[in-house]
PyMOL commands that place a pseudoatom at each C-alpha (Angstrom):
pseudoatom trace, name=CA, resn=UNK, resi=1, chain=A, elem=C, hetatm=0, pos=[66.753, 14.032, 59.502]
pseudoatom trace, name=CA, resn=UNK, resi=2, chain=A, elem=C, hetatm=0, pos=[62.847, 15.138, 60.135]
pseudoatom trace, name=CA, resn=UNK, resi=3, chain=A, elem=C, hetatm=0, pos=[61.465, 19.181, 60.478]
pseudoatom trace, name=CA, resn=UNK, resi=4, chain=A, elem=C, hetatm=0, pos=[64.967, 19.869, 60.671]
pseudoatom trace, name=CA, resn=UNK, resi=5, chain=A, elem=C, hetatm=0, pos=[66.281, 17.565, 63.650]
pseudoatom trace, name=CA, resn=UNK, resi=6, chain=A, elem=C, hetatm=0, pos=[68.620, 15.395, 63.718]
pseudoatom trace, name=CA, resn=UNK, resi=7, chain=A, elem=C, hetatm=0, pos=[67.506, 11.816, 64.942]
pseudoatom trace, name=CA, resn=UNK, resi=8, chain=A, elem=C, hetatm=0, pos=[70.083, 9.763, 67.143]
pseudoatom trace, name=CA, resn=UNK, resi=9, chain=A, elem=C, hetatm=0, pos=[69.977, 6.631, 68.345]
pseudoatom trace, name=CA, resn=UNK, resi=10, chain=A, elem=C, hetatm=0, pos=[71.663, 5.792, 71.500]
pseudoatom trace, name=CA, resn=UNK, resi=11, chain=A, elem=C, hetatm=0, pos=[72.878, 2.426, 72.421]
pseudoatom trace, name=CA, resn=UNK, resi=12, chain=A, elem=C, hetatm=0, pos=[74.021, 0.995, 75.767]
pseudoatom trace, name=CA, resn=UNK, resi=13, chain=A, elem=C, hetatm=0, pos=[73.392, -1.450, 77.917]
pseudoatom trace, name=CA, resn=UNK, resi=14, chain=A, elem=C, hetatm=0, pos=[73.621, 0.978, 81.044]
pseudoatom trace, name=CA, resn=UNK, resi=15, chain=A, elem=C, hetatm=0, pos=[70.701, 2.810, 81.603]
pseudoatom trace, name=CA, resn=UNK, resi=16, chain=A, elem=C, hetatm=0, pos=[71.752, 5.621, 83.578]
pseudoatom trace, name=CA, resn=UNK, resi=17, chain=A, elem=C, hetatm=0, pos=[74.580, 6.142, 80.426]
pseudoatom trace, name=CA, resn=UNK, resi=18, chain=A, elem=C, hetatm=0, pos=[71.779, 5.908, 78.099]
pseudoatom trace, name=CA, resn=UNK, resi=19, chain=A, elem=C, hetatm=0, pos=[69.484, 8.557, 79.954]
pseudoatom trace, name=CA, resn=UNK, resi=20, chain=A, elem=C, hetatm=0, pos=[72.141, 11.224, 80.586]
pseudoatom trace, name=CA, resn=UNK, resi=21, chain=A, elem=C, hetatm=0, pos=[73.145, 11.242, 76.856]
pseudoatom trace, name=CA, resn=UNK, resi=22, chain=A, elem=C, hetatm=0, pos=[69.520, 11.492, 75.927]
pseudoatom trace, name=CA, resn=UNK, resi=23, chain=A, elem=C, hetatm=0, pos=[68.981, 14.196, 78.054]
pseudoatom trace, name=CA, resn=UNK, resi=24, chain=A, elem=C, hetatm=0, pos=[71.998, 15.965, 77.230]
pseudoatom trace, name=CA, resn=UNK, resi=25, chain=A, elem=C, hetatm=0, pos=[71.045, 15.515, 73.415]
pseudoatom trace, name=CA, resn=UNK, resi=26, chain=A, elem=C, hetatm=0, pos=[67.311, 16.340, 74.365]
pseudoatom trace, name=CA, resn=UNK, resi=27, chain=A, elem=C, hetatm=0, pos=[68.522, 19.756, 75.840]
pseudoatom trace, name=CA, resn=UNK, resi=28, chain=A, elem=C, hetatm=0, pos=[70.820, 20.192, 72.893]
pseudoatom trace, name=CA, resn=UNK, resi=29, chain=A, elem=C, hetatm=0, pos=[67.250, 19.855, 69.903]
pseudoatom trace, name=CA, resn=UNK, resi=30, chain=A, elem=C, hetatm=0, pos=[68.279, 16.545, 68.847]
pseudoatom trace, name=CA, resn=UNK, resi=31, chain=A, elem=C, hetatm=0, pos=[65.437, 13.890, 68.243]
pseudoatom trace, name=CA, resn=UNK, resi=32, chain=A, elem=C, hetatm=0, pos=[66.393, 10.504, 70.337]
pseudoatom trace, name=CA, resn=UNK, resi=33, chain=A, elem=C, hetatm=0, pos=[65.593, 6.842, 70.549]
pseudoatom trace, name=CA, resn=UNK, resi=34, chain=A, elem=C, hetatm=0, pos=[67.608, 4.292, 73.146]
pseudoatom trace, name=CA, resn=UNK, resi=35, chain=A, elem=C, hetatm=0, pos=[68.508, 0.332, 72.968]
pseudoatom trace, name=CA, resn=UNK, resi=36, chain=A, elem=C, hetatm=0, pos=[69.890, -1.487, 75.578]
pseudoatom trace, name=CA, resn=UNK, resi=37, chain=A, elem=C, hetatm=0, pos=[72.186, -4.289, 73.104]
pseudoatom trace, name=CA, resn=UNK, resi=38, chain=A, elem=C, hetatm=0, pos=[72.633, -5.045, 69.459]
pseudoatom trace, name=CA, resn=UNK, resi=39, chain=A, elem=C, hetatm=0, pos=[69.794, -6.566, 68.035]
pseudoatom trace, name=CA, resn=UNK, resi=40, chain=A, elem=C, hetatm=0, pos=[67.275, -4.456, 70.099]
pseudoatom trace, name=CA, resn=UNK, resi=41, chain=A, elem=C, hetatm=0, pos=[69.233, -1.520, 68.347]
pseudoatom trace, name=CA, resn=UNK, resi=42, chain=A, elem=C, hetatm=0, pos=[69.023, -2.922, 64.629]
pseudoatom trace, name=CA, resn=UNK, resi=43, chain=A, elem=C, hetatm=0, pos=[65.072, -3.293, 65.397]
pseudoatom trace, name=CA, resn=UNK, resi=44, chain=A, elem=C, hetatm=0, pos=[65.078, 0.572, 66.681]
pseudoatom trace, name=CA, resn=UNK, resi=45, chain=A, elem=C, hetatm=0, pos=[67.075, 1.848, 63.807]
pseudoatom trace, name=CA, resn=UNK, resi=46, chain=A, elem=C, hetatm=0, pos=[64.705, 0.173, 60.634]
pseudoatom trace, name=CA, resn=UNK, resi=47, chain=A, elem=C, hetatm=0, pos=[61.664, 2.314, 62.025]
pseudoatom trace, name=CA, resn=UNK, resi=48, chain=A, elem=C, hetatm=0, pos=[63.640, 5.084, 63.965]
pseudoatom trace, name=CA, resn=UNK, resi=49, chain=A, elem=C, hetatm=0, pos=[66.001, 5.462, 60.202]
pseudoatom trace, name=CA, resn=UNK, resi=50, chain=A, elem=C, hetatm=0, pos=[68.516, 7.825, 62.826]
pseudoatom trace, name=CA, resn=UNK, resi=51, chain=A, elem=C, hetatm=0, pos=[70.602, 10.167, 61.319]
pseudoatom trace, name=CA, resn=UNK, resi=52, chain=A, elem=C, hetatm=0, pos=[73.737, 9.015, 64.024]
pseudoatom trace, name=CA, resn=UNK, resi=53, chain=A, elem=C, hetatm=0, pos=[74.007, 6.026, 66.035]
pseudoatom trace, name=CA, resn=UNK, resi=54, chain=A, elem=C, hetatm=0, pos=[75.932, 6.386, 69.538]
pseudoatom trace, name=CA, resn=UNK, resi=55, chain=A, elem=C, hetatm=0, pos=[77.172, 2.556, 69.901]
pseudoatom trace, name=CA, resn=UNK, resi=56, chain=A, elem=C, hetatm=0, pos=[78.405, 0.771, 73.032]
pseudoatom trace, name=CA, resn=UNK, resi=57, chain=A, elem=C, hetatm=0, pos=[80.633, -2.018, 72.237]
pseudoatom trace, name=CA, resn=UNK, resi=58, chain=A, elem=C, hetatm=0, pos=[80.075, -4.401, 74.896]
pseudoatom trace, name=CA, resn=UNK, resi=59, chain=A, elem=C, hetatm=0, pos=[76.718, -5.375, 75.400]
pseudoatom trace, name=CA, resn=UNK, resi=60, chain=A, elem=C, hetatm=0, pos=[74.470, -8.468, 75.701]
pseudoatom trace, name=CA, resn=UNK, resi=61, chain=A, elem=C, hetatm=0, pos=[72.462, -10.419, 72.626]
pseudoatom trace, name=CA, resn=UNK, resi=62, chain=A, elem=C, hetatm=0, pos=[74.523, -8.912, 70.052]
pseudoatom trace, name=CA, resn=UNK, resi=63, chain=A, elem=C, hetatm=0, pos=[77.833, -6.374, 71.022]
pseudoatom trace, name=CA, resn=UNK, resi=64, chain=A, elem=C, hetatm=0, pos=[78.095, -3.446, 69.118]
pseudoatom trace, name=CA, resn=UNK, resi=65, chain=A, elem=C, hetatm=0, pos=[80.914, -4.640, 66.668]
pseudoatom trace, name=CA, resn=UNK, resi=66, chain=A, elem=C, hetatm=0, pos=[78.601, -7.529, 65.518]
pseudoatom trace, name=CA, resn=UNK, resi=67, chain=A, elem=C, hetatm=0, pos=[75.459, -4.573, 65.498]
pseudoatom trace, name=CA, resn=UNK, resi=68, chain=A, elem=C, hetatm=0, pos=[77.687, -2.240, 62.942]
pseudoatom trace, name=CA, resn=UNK, resi=69, chain=A, elem=C, hetatm=0, pos=[78.589, -5.178, 61.088]
pseudoatom trace, name=CA, resn=UNK, resi=70, chain=A, elem=C, hetatm=0, pos=[74.797, -6.168, 60.366]
pseudoatom trace, name=CA, resn=UNK, resi=71, chain=A, elem=C, hetatm=0, pos=[73.801, -2.440, 59.980]
pseudoatom trace, name=CA, resn=UNK, resi=72, chain=A, elem=C, hetatm=0, pos=[76.526, -1.708, 57.050]
pseudoatom trace, name=CA, resn=UNK, resi=73, chain=A, elem=C, hetatm=0, pos=[74.886, -4.729, 54.974]
pseudoatom trace, name=CA, resn=UNK, resi=74, chain=A, elem=C, hetatm=0, pos=[71.521, -3.075, 54.801]
pseudoatom trace, name=CA, resn=UNK, resi=75, chain=A, elem=C, hetatm=0, pos=[71.759, -0.282, 52.308]
pseudoatom trace, name=CA, resn=UNK, resi=76, chain=A, elem=C, hetatm=0, pos=[69.499, 2.234, 53.945]
pseudoatom trace, name=CA, resn=UNK, resi=77, chain=A, elem=C, hetatm=0, pos=[72.460, 2.441, 56.501]
pseudoatom trace, name=CA, resn=UNK, resi=78, chain=A, elem=C, hetatm=0, pos=[75.247, 2.653, 54.560]
pseudoatom trace, name=CA, resn=UNK, resi=79, chain=A, elem=C, hetatm=0, pos=[75.786, 6.031, 55.105]
pseudoatom trace, name=CA, resn=UNK, resi=80, chain=A, elem=C, hetatm=0, pos=[74.498, 6.781, 58.717]
pseudoatom trace, name=CA, resn=UNK, resi=81, chain=A, elem=C, hetatm=0, pos=[76.679, 7.861, 60.918]
pseudoatom trace, name=CA, resn=UNK, resi=82, chain=A, elem=C, hetatm=0, pos=[78.274, 5.909, 63.871]
pseudoatom trace, name=CA, resn=UNK, resi=83, chain=A, elem=C, hetatm=0, pos=[79.839, 6.947, 66.943]
pseudoatom trace, name=CA, resn=UNK, resi=84, chain=A, elem=C, hetatm=0, pos=[81.404, 4.532, 69.103]
pseudoatom trace, name=CA, resn=UNK, resi=85, chain=A, elem=C, hetatm=0, pos=[81.135, 5.205, 73.090]
pseudoatom trace, name=CA, resn=UNK, resi=86, chain=A, elem=C, hetatm=0, pos=[82.999, 2.767, 74.876]
pseudoatom trace, name=CA, resn=UNK, resi=87, chain=A, elem=C, hetatm=0, pos=[85.456, 1.775, 78.181]
pseudoatom trace, name=CA, resn=UNK, resi=88, chain=A, elem=C, hetatm=0, pos=[87.543, -0.048, 75.603]
pseudoatom trace, name=CA, resn=UNK, resi=89, chain=A, elem=C, hetatm=0, pos=[90.580, 2.336, 75.421]
pseudoatom trace, name=CA, resn=UNK, resi=90, chain=A, elem=C, hetatm=0, pos=[93.290, 0.576, 73.696]
pseudoatom trace, name=CA, resn=UNK, resi=91, chain=A, elem=C, hetatm=0, pos=[94.668, 1.415, 70.481]
pseudoatom trace, name=CA, resn=UNK, resi=92, chain=A, elem=C, hetatm=0, pos=[94.071, -1.790, 68.349]
pseudoatom trace, name=CA, resn=UNK, resi=93, chain=A, elem=C, hetatm=0, pos=[89.952, -1.451, 69.765]
pseudoatom trace, name=CA, resn=UNK, resi=94, chain=A, elem=C, hetatm=0, pos=[90.074, 1.719, 68.136]
pseudoatom trace, name=CA, resn=UNK, resi=95, chain=A, elem=C, hetatm=0, pos=[91.762, 0.873, 65.061]
pseudoatom trace, name=CA, resn=UNK, resi=96, chain=A, elem=C, hetatm=0, pos=[88.978, -2.093, 65.092]
pseudoatom trace, name=CA, resn=UNK, resi=97, chain=A, elem=C, hetatm=0, pos=[86.145, 0.155, 65.445]
pseudoatom trace, name=CA, resn=UNK, resi=98, chain=A, elem=C, hetatm=0, pos=[87.595, 2.432, 62.608]
pseudoatom trace, name=CA, resn=UNK, resi=99, chain=A, elem=C, hetatm=0, pos=[88.119, -0.585, 60.398]
pseudoatom trace, name=CA, resn=UNK, resi=100, chain=A, elem=C, hetatm=0, pos=[84.091, -1.808, 60.937]
pseudoatom trace, name=CA, resn=UNK, resi=101, chain=A, elem=C, hetatm=0, pos=[82.691, 1.034, 59.709]
pseudoatom trace, name=CA, resn=UNK, resi=102, chain=A, elem=C, hetatm=0, pos=[82.820, 3.485, 62.683]
pseudoatom trace, name=CA, resn=UNK, resi=103, chain=A, elem=C, hetatm=0, pos=[83.023, 7.319, 61.968]
pseudoatom trace, name=CA, resn=UNK, resi=104, chain=A, elem=C, hetatm=0, pos=[84.009, 8.238, 65.206]
pseudoatom trace, name=CA, resn=UNK, resi=105, chain=A, elem=C, hetatm=0, pos=[85.315, 6.457, 68.804]
pseudoatom trace, name=CA, resn=UNK, resi=106, chain=A, elem=C, hetatm=0, pos=[85.117, 7.803, 72.098]
pseudoatom trace, name=CA, resn=UNK, resi=107, chain=A, elem=C, hetatm=0, pos=[86.439, 6.399, 75.119]
pseudoatom trace, name=CA, resn=UNK, resi=108, chain=A, elem=C, hetatm=0, pos=[84.564, 6.154, 78.680]
pseudoatom trace, name=CA, resn=UNK, resi=109, chain=A, elem=C, hetatm=0, pos=[83.950, 8.367, 80.656]
pseudoatom trace, name=CA, resn=UNK, resi=110, chain=A, elem=C, hetatm=0, pos=[83.240, 11.810, 78.509]
pseudoatom trace, name=CA, resn=UNK, resi=111, chain=A, elem=C, hetatm=0, pos=[82.166, 14.640, 79.671]
pseudoatom trace, name=CA, resn=UNK, resi=112, chain=A, elem=C, hetatm=0, pos=[78.916, 15.389, 78.197]
pseudoatom trace, name=CA, resn=UNK, resi=113, chain=A, elem=C, hetatm=0, pos=[80.107, 18.974, 76.573]
pseudoatom trace, name=CA, resn=UNK, resi=114, chain=A, elem=C, hetatm=0, pos=[82.654, 17.092, 74.330]
pseudoatom trace, name=CA, resn=UNK, resi=115, chain=A, elem=C, hetatm=0, pos=[80.573, 14.021, 73.329]
pseudoatom trace, name=CA, resn=UNK, resi=116, chain=A, elem=C, hetatm=0, pos=[78.127, 16.666, 71.947]
pseudoatom trace, name=CA, resn=UNK, resi=117, chain=A, elem=C, hetatm=0, pos=[81.025, 18.155, 70.047]
pseudoatom trace, name=CA, resn=UNK, resi=118, chain=A, elem=C, hetatm=0, pos=[81.971, 15.093, 68.603]
pseudoatom trace, name=CA, resn=UNK, resi=119, chain=A, elem=C, hetatm=0, pos=[78.132, 14.718, 67.483]
pseudoatom trace, name=CA, resn=UNK, resi=120, chain=A, elem=C, hetatm=0, pos=[77.831, 18.247, 65.941]
pseudoatom trace, name=CA, resn=UNK, resi=121, chain=A, elem=C, hetatm=0, pos=[81.228, 17.098, 64.098]
pseudoatom trace, name=CA, resn=UNK, resi=122, chain=A, elem=C, hetatm=0, pos=[79.368, 14.155, 62.697]
pseudoatom trace, name=CA, resn=UNK, resi=123, chain=A, elem=C, hetatm=0, pos=[76.418, 15.769, 61.638]
pseudoatom trace, name=CA, resn=UNK, resi=124, chain=A, elem=C, hetatm=0, pos=[77.770, 18.545, 60.123]
pseudoatom trace, name=CA, resn=UNK, resi=125, chain=A, elem=C, hetatm=0, pos=[79.322, 16.236, 57.507]
pseudoatom trace, name=CA, resn=UNK, resi=126, chain=A, elem=C, hetatm=0, pos=[75.867, 14.809, 56.515]
pseudoatom trace, name=CA, resn=UNK, resi=127, chain=A, elem=C, hetatm=0, pos=[75.269, 18.249, 54.921]
pseudoatom trace, name=CA, resn=UNK, resi=128, chain=A, elem=C, hetatm=0, pos=[78.512, 18.418, 52.965]
pseudoatom trace, name=CA, resn=UNK, resi=129, chain=A, elem=C, hetatm=0, pos=[77.996, 19.116, 49.222]
pseudoatom trace, name=CA, resn=UNK, resi=130, chain=A, elem=C, hetatm=0, pos=[79.185, 16.520, 47.239]
pseudoatom trace, name=CA, resn=UNK, resi=131, chain=A, elem=C, hetatm=0, pos=[78.444, 15.697, 43.235]
pseudoatom trace, name=CA, resn=UNK, resi=132, chain=A, elem=C, hetatm=0, pos=[76.495, 12.501, 43.310]
pseudoatom trace, name=CA, resn=UNK, resi=133, chain=A, elem=C, hetatm=0, pos=[78.082, 11.004, 40.336]
pseudoatom trace, name=CA, resn=UNK, resi=134, chain=A, elem=C, hetatm=0, pos=[81.943, 10.858, 39.366]
pseudoatom trace, name=CA, resn=UNK, resi=135, chain=A, elem=C, hetatm=0, pos=[83.247, 9.164, 35.932]
pseudoatom trace, name=CA, resn=UNK, resi=136, chain=A, elem=C, hetatm=0, pos=[86.871, 8.985, 35.292]
pseudoatom trace, name=CA, resn=UNK, resi=137, chain=A, elem=C, hetatm=0, pos=[87.854, 6.461, 32.533]
pseudoatom trace, name=CA, resn=UNK, resi=138, chain=A, elem=C, hetatm=0, pos=[86.631, 3.324, 33.815]
pseudoatom trace, name=CA, resn=UNK, resi=139, chain=A, elem=C, hetatm=0, pos=[86.169, 4.340, 37.004]
pseudoatom trace, name=CA, resn=UNK, resi=140, chain=A, elem=C, hetatm=0, pos=[82.417, 5.381, 38.343]
pseudoatom trace, name=CA, resn=UNK, resi=141, chain=A, elem=C, hetatm=0, pos=[81.933, 6.664, 41.855]
pseudoatom trace, name=CA, resn=UNK, resi=142, chain=A, elem=C, hetatm=0, pos=[78.181, 6.814, 42.853]
pseudoatom trace, name=CA, resn=UNK, resi=143, chain=A, elem=C, hetatm=0, pos=[77.782, 8.624, 45.706]
pseudoatom trace, name=CA, resn=UNK, resi=144, chain=A, elem=C, hetatm=0, pos=[74.014, 8.955, 46.085]
pseudoatom trace, name=CA, resn=UNK, resi=145, chain=A, elem=C, hetatm=0, pos=[73.891, 5.069, 46.095]
pseudoatom trace, name=CA, resn=UNK, resi=146, chain=A, elem=C, hetatm=0, pos=[77.128, 4.780, 47.455]
pseudoatom trace, name=CA, resn=UNK, resi=147, chain=A, elem=C, hetatm=0, pos=[78.307, 2.343, 44.812]
pseudoatom trace, name=CA, resn=UNK, resi=148, chain=A, elem=C, hetatm=0, pos=[81.845, 1.528, 42.819]
pseudoatom trace, name=CA, resn=UNK, resi=149, chain=A, elem=C, hetatm=0, pos=[81.733, 0.522, 39.206]
pseudoatom trace, name=CA, resn=UNK, resi=150, chain=A, elem=C, hetatm=0, pos=[85.365, -0.571, 38.138]
pseudoatom trace, name=CA, resn=UNK, resi=151, chain=A, elem=C, hetatm=0, pos=[85.759, -1.910, 34.434]
pseudoatom trace, name=CA, resn=UNK, resi=152, chain=A, elem=C, hetatm=0, pos=[82.436, -2.662, 34.174]
pseudoatom trace, name=CA, resn=UNK, resi=153, chain=A, elem=C, hetatm=0, pos=[81.936, -4.785, 37.505]
pseudoatom trace, name=CA, resn=UNK, resi=154, chain=A, elem=C, hetatm=0, pos=[80.807, -3.680, 40.996]
pseudoatom trace, name=CA, resn=UNK, resi=155, chain=A, elem=C, hetatm=0, pos=[83.155, -3.237, 43.537]
pseudoatom trace, name=CA, resn=UNK, resi=156, chain=A, elem=C, hetatm=0, pos=[82.068, -3.454, 47.169]
pseudoatom trace, name=CA, resn=UNK, resi=157, chain=A, elem=C, hetatm=0, pos=[84.142, -0.997, 49.529]
pseudoatom trace, name=CA, resn=UNK, resi=158, chain=A, elem=C, hetatm=0, pos=[83.733, -0.582, 53.730]
pseudoatom trace, name=CA, resn=UNK, resi=159, chain=A, elem=C, hetatm=0, pos=[82.311, 3.206, 54.487]
pseudoatom trace, name=CA, resn=UNK, resi=160, chain=A, elem=C, hetatm=0, pos=[85.758, 4.563, 54.943]
pseudoatom trace, name=CA, resn=UNK, resi=161, chain=A, elem=C, hetatm=0, pos=[87.378, 2.685, 51.687]
pseudoatom trace, name=CA, resn=UNK, resi=162, chain=A, elem=C, hetatm=0, pos=[84.573, 4.180, 49.590]
pseudoatom trace, name=CA, resn=UNK, resi=163, chain=A, elem=C, hetatm=0, pos=[85.384, 7.896, 51.018]
pseudoatom trace, name=CA, resn=UNK, resi=164, chain=A, elem=C, hetatm=0, pos=[88.988, 7.790, 50.625]
pseudoatom trace, name=CA, resn=UNK, resi=165, chain=A, elem=C, hetatm=0, pos=[88.565, 6.447, 47.118]
pseudoatom trace, name=CA, resn=UNK, resi=166, chain=A, elem=C, hetatm=0, pos=[85.945, 8.960, 46.449]
pseudoatom trace, name=CA, resn=UNK, resi=167, chain=A, elem=C, hetatm=0, pos=[88.534, 11.904, 48.057]
pseudoatom trace, name=CA, resn=UNK, resi=168, chain=A, elem=C, hetatm=0, pos=[91.154, 10.817, 45.803]
pseudoatom trace, name=CA, resn=UNK, resi=169, chain=A, elem=C, hetatm=0, pos=[88.555, 10.438, 42.941]
pseudoatom trace, name=CA, resn=UNK, resi=170, chain=A, elem=C, hetatm=0, pos=[87.711, 14.008, 43.584]
pseudoatom trace, name=CA, resn=UNK, resi=171, chain=A, elem=C, hetatm=0, pos=[91.020, 15.238, 42.022]
pseudoatom trace, name=CA, resn=UNK, resi=172, chain=A, elem=C, hetatm=0, pos=[92.715, 12.805, 39.833]
pseudoatom trace, name=CA, resn=UNK, resi=173, chain=A, elem=C, hetatm=0, pos=[96.570, 12.953, 39.242]
pseudoatom trace, name=CA, resn=UNK, resi=174, chain=A, elem=C, hetatm=0, pos=[97.226, 15.237, 42.164]
pseudoatom trace, name=CA, resn=UNK, resi=175, chain=A, elem=C, hetatm=0, pos=[99.054, 14.048, 45.585]
pseudoatom trace, name=CA, resn=UNK, resi=176, chain=A, elem=C, hetatm=0, pos=[96.989, 14.336, 48.394]
pseudoatom trace, name=CA, resn=UNK, resi=177, chain=A, elem=C, hetatm=0, pos=[98.989, 14.327, 51.641]
pseudoatom trace, name=CA, resn=UNK, resi=178, chain=A, elem=C, hetatm=0, pos=[98.742, 12.273, 54.184]
pseudoatom trace, name=CA, resn=UNK, resi=179, chain=A, elem=C, hetatm=0, pos=[97.319, 14.574, 56.869]
pseudoatom trace, name=CA, resn=UNK, resi=180, chain=A, elem=C, hetatm=0, pos=[94.635, 15.793, 54.098]
pseudoatom trace, name=CA, resn=UNK, resi=181, chain=A, elem=C, hetatm=0, pos=[93.151, 12.689, 53.946]
pseudoatom trace, name=CA, resn=UNK, resi=182, chain=A, elem=C, hetatm=0, pos=[93.038, 11.791, 57.530]
pseudoatom trace, name=CA, resn=UNK, resi=183, chain=A, elem=C, hetatm=0, pos=[91.664, 15.350, 58.062]
pseudoatom trace, name=CA, resn=UNK, resi=184, chain=A, elem=C, hetatm=0, pos=[89.095, 14.804, 55.389]
pseudoatom trace, name=CA, resn=UNK, resi=185, chain=A, elem=C, hetatm=0, pos=[87.760, 11.258, 55.653]
pseudoatom trace, name=CA, resn=UNK, resi=186, chain=A, elem=C, hetatm=0, pos=[88.084, 10.862, 59.532]
pseudoatom trace, name=CA, resn=UNK, resi=187, chain=A, elem=C, hetatm=0, pos=[87.965, 14.345, 60.196]
pseudoatom trace, name=CA, resn=UNK, resi=188, chain=A, elem=C, hetatm=0, pos=[89.960, 17.105, 62.322]
pseudoatom trace, name=CA, resn=UNK, resi=189, chain=A, elem=C, hetatm=0, pos=[88.067, 15.766, 65.821]
pseudoatom trace, name=CA, resn=UNK, resi=190, chain=A, elem=C, hetatm=0, pos=[89.375, 12.403, 65.247]
pseudoatom trace, name=CA, resn=UNK, resi=191, chain=A, elem=C, hetatm=0, pos=[92.933, 10.733, 66.176]
pseudoatom trace, name=CA, resn=UNK, resi=192, chain=A, elem=C, hetatm=0, pos=[93.916, 8.001, 63.909]
pseudoatom trace, name=CA, resn=UNK, resi=193, chain=A, elem=C, hetatm=0, pos=[97.518, 6.492, 63.191]
pseudoatom trace, name=CA, resn=UNK, resi=194, chain=A, elem=C, hetatm=0, pos=[99.090, 6.263, 59.490]
pseudoatom trace, name=CA, resn=UNK, resi=195, chain=A, elem=C, hetatm=0, pos=[99.079, 2.725, 59.654]
pseudoatom trace, name=CA, resn=UNK, resi=196, chain=A, elem=C, hetatm=0, pos=[94.941, 3.363, 59.399]
pseudoatom trace, name=CA, resn=UNK, resi=197, chain=A, elem=C, hetatm=0, pos=[95.209, 4.849, 55.813]
pseudoatom trace, name=CA, resn=UNK, resi=198, chain=A, elem=C, hetatm=0, pos=[97.975, 2.140, 55.114]
pseudoatom trace, name=CA, resn=UNK, resi=199, chain=A, elem=C, hetatm=0, pos=[95.231, -0.686, 56.085]
pseudoatom trace, name=CA, resn=UNK, resi=200, chain=A, elem=C, hetatm=0, pos=[92.420, 0.941, 53.834]
pseudoatom trace, name=CA, resn=UNK, resi=201, chain=A, elem=C, hetatm=0, pos=[94.864, 1.807, 50.878]
pseudoatom trace, name=CA, resn=UNK, resi=202, chain=A, elem=C, hetatm=0, pos=[95.748, -2.129, 50.988]
pseudoatom trace, name=CA, resn=UNK, resi=203, chain=A, elem=C, hetatm=0, pos=[92.006, -3.407, 50.977]
pseudoatom trace, name=CA, resn=UNK, resi=204, chain=A, elem=C, hetatm=0, pos=[91.068, -0.683, 47.920]
pseudoatom trace, name=CA, resn=UNK, resi=205, chain=A, elem=C, hetatm=0, pos=[93.713, -2.129, 45.656]
pseudoatom trace, name=CA, resn=UNK, resi=206, chain=A, elem=C, hetatm=0, pos=[92.921, -5.837, 46.354]
pseudoatom trace, name=CA, resn=UNK, resi=207, chain=A, elem=C, hetatm=0, pos=[89.749, -4.895, 45.449]
pseudoatom trace, name=CA, resn=UNK, resi=208, chain=A, elem=C, hetatm=0, pos=[90.613, -2.492, 42.354]
pseudoatom trace, name=CA, resn=UNK, resi=209, chain=A, elem=C, hetatm=0, pos=[94.047, -3.296, 41.729]
pseudoatom trace, name=CA, resn=UNK, resi=210, chain=A, elem=C, hetatm=0, pos=[96.670, -0.588, 41.336]
pseudoatom trace, name=CA, resn=UNK, resi=211, chain=A, elem=C, hetatm=0, pos=[94.630, 2.884, 40.793]
pseudoatom trace, name=CA, resn=UNK, resi=212, chain=A, elem=C, hetatm=0, pos=[96.351, 4.195, 43.518]
pseudoatom trace, name=CA, resn=UNK, resi=213, chain=A, elem=C, hetatm=0, pos=[99.637, 5.275, 43.559]
pseudoatom trace, name=CA, resn=UNK, resi=214, chain=A, elem=C, hetatm=0, pos=[101.915, 5.982, 46.410]
pseudoatom trace, name=CA, resn=UNK, resi=215, chain=A, elem=C, hetatm=0, pos=[104.189, 9.183, 46.624]
pseudoatom trace, name=CA, resn=UNK, resi=216, chain=A, elem=C, hetatm=0, pos=[106.381, 7.930, 49.426]
pseudoatom trace, name=CA, resn=UNK, resi=217, chain=A, elem=C, hetatm=0, pos=[107.206, 10.259, 52.257]
pseudoatom trace, name=CA, resn=UNK, resi=218, chain=A, elem=C, hetatm=0, pos=[104.273, 12.595, 50.883]
pseudoatom trace, name=CA, resn=UNK, resi=219, chain=A, elem=C, hetatm=0, pos=[100.864, 10.671, 50.428]
pseudoatom trace, name=CA, resn=UNK, resi=220, chain=A, elem=C, hetatm=0, pos=[98.816, 9.138, 47.560]
pseudoatom trace, name=CA, resn=UNK, resi=221, chain=A, elem=C, hetatm=0, pos=[97.301, 10.014, 44.195]
pseudoatom trace, name=CA, resn=UNK, resi=222, chain=A, elem=C, hetatm=0, pos=[94.713, 8.419, 41.916]
pseudoatom trace, name=CA, resn=UNK, resi=223, chain=A, elem=C, hetatm=0, pos=[95.995, 7.181, 38.376]
pseudoatom trace, name=CA, resn=UNK, resi=224, chain=A, elem=C, hetatm=0, pos=[93.952, 5.562, 36.062]
for i in range(1, 224): cmd.bond("trace and resi %d" % i, "trace and resi %d" % (i + 1))
show_as sticks, trace
zoom trace
């Protein structure tokens, strides 16, 4: 964000869609840049430094999933908000999108006002005041650098895995209901299934051991 104006990169191989989105975002006061395939988008992101990327999936050269995977490997973009805007409406495609590290998933066609509301919801999350460093026993969560240390070892987590673990670590021992986890990690504007949480919990356990306890019928708590 420069001079109080959020920067949004629009990535889609359909030029008319890019122009419509760009016009509406600029009218709402955002600074925008555009790209028409995933490879071009990576290059644009590196010099434009967007706060949020509106990203299509089905594109030539490098598709949206591939672009996001490459993006998340670069430290600078681990916390960049990404909204998939795609014609792929199947539940499996949506789950794959979130598992790949997207922050929201919107199916085309979408009304400009609805897209703007989703963009605003994601950008509000950037401004949440959070403690930068959380230390609980052998677990250290560095929010600023997006790094987990556990028992002296670095643990690499995907974006949503990190956010889920950080939420549980904010109040160790407290049981977080599933609905609260969904709202805090994925947001109230996004509808995802319960199994999405289960997948992420399972991946965290694979990397850290059984530090997350399941409270059957309620939710999860961090137990160190």
